[in-house]
Structures are given as structure tokens and as C-alpha cells.
C-alpha positions as CSV (number, residue, x, y, z in Angstrom):
1,M,-45.9,-51.1,49.4
2,L,-45.1,-53.5,47.2
3,S,-45.0,-57.4,48.9
4,L,-45.0,-61.2,47.0
5,R,-46.8,-64.2,48.5
6,R,-44.6,-67.3,48.4
7,P,-47.5,-70.1,46.2
8,S,-47.9,-72.8,48.6
9,C,-46.5,-75.1,45.4
10,L,-43.4,-74.0,46.0
11,R,-43.0,-75.1,49.1
12,T,-44.7,-78.4,48.3
13,V,-41.6,-78.7,45.6
14,A,-39.0,-77.6,48.1
15,I,-40.2,-80.7,50.8
16,A,-40.4,-83.3,48.0
17,L,-36.7,-83.0,47.1
18,C,-35.7,-83.4,50.8
19,F,-37.5,-86.1,51.5
20,A,-35.8,-87.3,48.2
21,L,-32.3,-86.2,48.8
22,L,-32.6,-87.8,53.0
23,A,-34.0,-91.2,50.9
24,R,-31.3,-91.2,49.1
25,A,-28.3,-90.9,51.6
26,E,-30.3,-93.2,54.0
27,A,-29.4,-95.5,50.9
28,S,-26.6,-97.8,50.1
29,S,-25.1,-98.0,46.6
30,F,-24.3,-100.9,45.3
31,R,-22.7,-102.0,41.5
32,D,-22.7,-105.1,40.6
33,G,-20.7,-107.9,41.7
34,D,-20.1,-105.4,45.1
35,Y,-19.8,-107.7,48.1
36,I,-22.9,-107.3,50.2
37,H,-22.3,-106.7,54.8
38,T,-24.0,-110.4,55.9
39,S,-23.9,-111.1,59.8
40,R,-25.4,-114.6,61.2
41,K,-27.6,-114.9,64.3
42,A,-28.6,-118.9,65.7
43,Q,-31.0,-119.7,68.0
44,F,-31.0,-123.1,70.1
45,H,-32.2,-124.0,73.5
46,G,-34.3,-121.0,74.1
47,S,-31.5,-118.5,73.8
48,R,-29.9,-116.6,70.3
49,T,-26.3,-115.6,69.7
50,N,-24.9,-111.6,69.2
51,W,-25.1,-110.8,65.5
52,Q,-21.7,-112.5,64.2
53,D,-20.1,-111.3,60.7
54,L,-19.5,-114.0,57.6
55,L,-16.7,-113.3,55.7
56,G,-17.0,-112.5,51.7
57,Q,-17.1,-115.7,50.7
58,H,-20.5,-116.3,52.2
59,C,-21.8,-113.1,51.5
60,P,-23.9,-112.2,48.6
61,R,-22.5,-110.3,45.7
62,F,-25.0,-107.5,44.0
63,G,-26.4,-108.9,41.3
64,I,-25.0,-112.1,41.0
65,D,-27.0,-115.4,42.1
66,R,-24.2,-117.7,43.7
67,L,-24.4,-120.9,46.1
68,V,-22.4,-120.3,49.3
69,A,-22.1,-123.0,52.5
70,V,-22.3,-121.0,55.1
71,P,-21.2,-122.5,58.8
72,I,-22.5,-121.9,61.9
73,P,-21.8,-122.0,65.4
74,K,-21.3,-124.9,68.1
75,P,-24.5,-125.1,70.8
76,Q,-23.2,-124.2,73.7
77,L,-25.1,-127.3,74.9
78,P,-25.7,-130.2,73.9
79,F,-27.4,-130.7,71.1
80,G,-29.2,-133.4,70.1
81,K,-31.6,-134.4,66.8
82,T,-34.5,-133.9,68.7
83,D,-33.5,-130.3,69.3
84,T,-34.1,-127.1,66.7
85,Y,-32.3,-125.1,65.6
86,K,-32.2,-121.8,63.8
87,L,-30.9,-119.6,61.7
88,Q,-31.5,-115.6,60.9
89,L,-29.6,-113.5,58.5
90,S,-28.8,-109.2,58.6
91,F,-27.9,-107.8,55.3
92,D,-26.5,-104.0,54.7
93,G,-26.6,-103.3,58.3
94,D,-28.6,-104.4,59.2
95,R,-31.1,-102.7,57.1
96,H,-33.0,-106.4,55.8
97,L,-33.2,-108.8,58.1
98,T,-34.9,-112.0,57.1
99,P,-37.6,-114.0,59.5
100,W,-36.5,-117.2,61.3
101,V,-35.2,-120.5,59.3
102,A,-35.3,-124.5,60.7
103,L,-31.6,-125.7,60.3
104,L,-31.8,-128.5,62.2
105,G,-34.4,-130.3,64.2
106,E,-38.1,-132.0,64.1
107,D,-39.0,-128.8,61.7
108,A,-36.6,-128.8,59.8
109,P,-35.7,-130.7,56.4
110,T,-33.1,-133.5,56.4
111,V,-30.8,-131.3,54.2
112,P,-31.2,-127.9,54.2
113,L,-30.8,-125.2,51.3
114,V,-31.8,-121.7,52.5
115,E,-33.0,-119.7,49.9
116,V,-32.8,-116.1,50.1
117,T,-34.4,-113.5,47.9
118,L,-33.0,-110.0,47.6
119,R,-34.9,-107.1,45.7
120,R,-33.3,-104.8,44.1
121,S,-33.6,-101.5,41.9
122,G,-30.8,-99.9,40.6
123,E,-28.2,-99.0,42.9
124,E,-29.6,-100.3,45.9
125,L,-30.7,-102.9,48.0
126,L,-34.9,-102.6,48.4
127,G,-35.1,-106.3,50.8
128,V,-35.0,-109.7,51.2
129,T,-36.8,-112.9,52.2
130,A,-36.3,-115.8,53.1
131,E,-37.0,-119.8,52.7
132,V,-35.7,-123.0,53.7
133,R,-36.7,-126.0,52.5
134,D,-34.7,-129.8,51.9
135,A,-31.7,-129.7,49.2
136,P,-32.2,-131.3,45.6
137,E,-30.4,-134.1,45.1
138,E,-28.1,-132.7,42.6
139,F,-27.0,-130.2,45.5
140,K,-26.4,-133.5,48.3
141,R,-24.4,-135.3,45.4
142,A,-22.3,-132.6,44.0
143,H,-21.9,-131.7,48.6
144,P,-21.5,-135.4,50.4
145,V,-19.0,-133.9,53.1
146,L,-21.5,-131.4,53.7
147,V,-24.7,-134.1,54.2
148,E,-22.4,-135.8,56.6
149,E,-21.4,-133.2,58.6
150,L,-25.4,-132.4,59.4
151,H,-26.0,-135.5,60.0
152,N,-23.2,-135.6,62.0
153,V,-24.3,-134.4,65.9
154,T,-21.0,-134.2,67.4
155,H,-19.3,-132.5,64.5
156,W,-19.0,-128.8,64.4
157,P,-19.5,-126.5,62.9
158,K,-22.0,-127.7,60.3
159,H,-22.2,-125.8,56.6
160,V,-26.0,-125.0,55.6
161,L,-26.5,-124.3,51.7
162,V,-27.5,-120.8,51.2
163,H,-29.1,-120.1,47.4
164,Y,-28.5,-115.9,47.0
165,T,-30.8,-114.6,44.3
166,F,-31.6,-111.4,43.1
167,D,-34.9,-110.1,41.7
168,T,-34.5,-106.5,39.7
169,H,-37.0,-104.1,40.4
170,N,-37.4,-101.0,38.1
171,D,-40.1,-99.1,39.6
172,V,-38.2,-97.4,41.7
173,D,-34.7,-95.5,40.6
174,L,-34.1,-92.4,43.0
175,D,-31.0,-91.7,40.5
176,R,-33.2,-90.8,38.0
177,G,-36.0,-89.7,40.2
178,L,-34.0,-86.4,41.5
179,Y,-32.9,-86.0,37.8
180,V,-36.1,-85.4,36.9
181,L,-37.0,-83.7,40.1
182,F,-34.6,-80.8,40.3
183,P,-35.2,-79.5,36.6
184,A,-39.1,-80.0,37.4
185,G,-38.3,-77.7,40.3
186,L,-36.2,-75.0,39.0
187,L,-39.2,-74.5,36.3
188,A,-41.7,-74.6,38.1
189,V,-39.9,-71.6,40.1
190,L,-38.9,-69.4,37.0
191,V,-42.6,-70.2,36.2
192,L,-44.0,-68.6,39.6
193,A,-41.6,-65.7,39.0
194,F,-42.3,-65.0,35.4
195,S,-46.2,-64.7,36.8
196,A,-45.2,-62.9,39.8
197,L,-43.6,-60.1,37.8
198,R,-46.3,-60.2,35.0
199,G,-48.9,-59.7,38.0
200,V,-47.1,-56.8,40.2
201,Q,-46.0,-55.1,36.2
202,P,-49.1,-53.0,36.3
203,K,-49.1,-52.0,39.2
204,L,-45.3,-51.3,38.7
205,A,-46.2,-49.2,35.6
206,Q,-49.2,-47.4,37.3
207,F,-46.7,-46.1,39.9
208,L,-43.8,-44.9,37.9
209,A,-46.3,-43.0,36.3
210,D,-47.5,-41.4,39.6
211,V,-44.1,-40.7,40.1
212,T,-43.5,-39.0,36.7
213,A,-46.9,-37.0,37.2
214,E,-46.1,-35.4,40.4
215,S,-42.0,-34.4,39.5
216,T,-43.1,-32.7,36.0
217,T,-45.5,-31.0,38.4
218,A,-43.2,-30.2,40.9
219,A,-40.6,-28.8,37.9
220,A,-43.6,-26.7,36.7
221,A,-44.2,-25.1,39.6
222,M,-40.7,-23.9,41.0
223,W,-39.9,-23.2,37.1
224,K,-40.7,-19.3,36.4
225,G,-40.4,-18.7,32.8
226,P,-38.7,-14.7,31.8
227,E,-41.4,-12.0,32.0
228,G,-41.4,-9.3,29.1
229,K,-40.6,-6.3,31.4
230,G,-40.8,-2.5,29.8
231,E,-38.3,-0.1,30.3
């Protein structure tokens, strides 16, 4: 009996294809200009709020740098000038979280500006970072009402400036990777199959030759030619 062993490299190709498809299925795809689902969570007086979804006008748009004024909720307890108010943002269904940034309090800038950098590759969001700094003077002059709200302890909800910028990376592109991986896997399978056939071809030829020889011998033994007999 003839048997073919499946090479280990064929299993490696299949596993790589499965992982690539799994990663592609779990990642979200965006087109330029699409809104990215965004949520916020606040921390004050040692407690944290639940995640609250932001409206589209406060969310980043894929691939587009923009400046927005995000409303922040009022604390349940009285909030004084010495209290600390922190904010955390979540993007793409909680797949990417920012660290906590201080908006109000001793460690916060006078007029906070949250700089959010979203890393992208192709149609996918890879990650996000955030830091807070004092807003430039031109931002303060352009948003005097927002500055007044921040300095008024009793005014709620307040608004904080959030600047979304995108950092594009082209070193990871799953679509192109799959386009290359599938033909490469198919080519590997064809090469392996051809090599396997070349390996069994001599044995198959010998097997056919043996079967033909045995059939010829059996036929010769069973066949009796006419014998000339006198009358």
C-alpha cells in the first residue's frame, strides 16, 4: 500500500492562515471620515462613573484631525477648587483606552487641552495615547465661554477641549498580507503535491510493471496453442 505523509510546513501554512483570518475578523475596519465609537468615564471624590457614550460631534473621525469640546458630567458631591477631576476615554467598543488625565484640580493645567493620538494602519485602528497640557493662547481666545465655565466652580456641565490627531503606520496591512498569503499557501500546496507525486512515480511504475508481468505470465500459462496431430 502506498501512503503519503503530510509535511509539517503544510500545517504551518494552514495555521498562519487561520491566525490571519482570526485577527482580521476581530479588528474593526473604518473608511476615512467614519465616526469612531467613543465613551468617557470620570473620576472624582475617589469614585468613578460608568462609561457614557459620546455624541458623534464629540467623537473622532477616522483619518481626520479635529478639535472638539467634550462635555464632562457634574460630580454628585460638591466639587471644590482643590478637588481633582480625571477623565478616561474609550474607543472602538472599549478596544482602546486612554490613561486617566487630570482636567481639574491641583495637578491640572489652567485650561486643559487633551491631546489624543490615534494610531492607524490602512482601515484599522491600532492603538491610542492621550496626555493633557495647557491650551495655547489662541485656543483660549477662540473659546472664551469654555474658559469661563472651567473657572466657575458652580457651572456644570463644563466642556474640555480634546484634540484628535492620527498617526499613520503602513508597516501592518492585513488585507495585503492575506492577498500575499493565500497565493503563497496555494503555491506551497501545489509544490508539495508535485513533489509527492514525483516521489511515488517510480514505485507506481514498478507496481504497474509487476502487475503487467504477472498478467502476461498467467495468460501464457492458460493459453494452449493448437498442436498438430496426424490422422
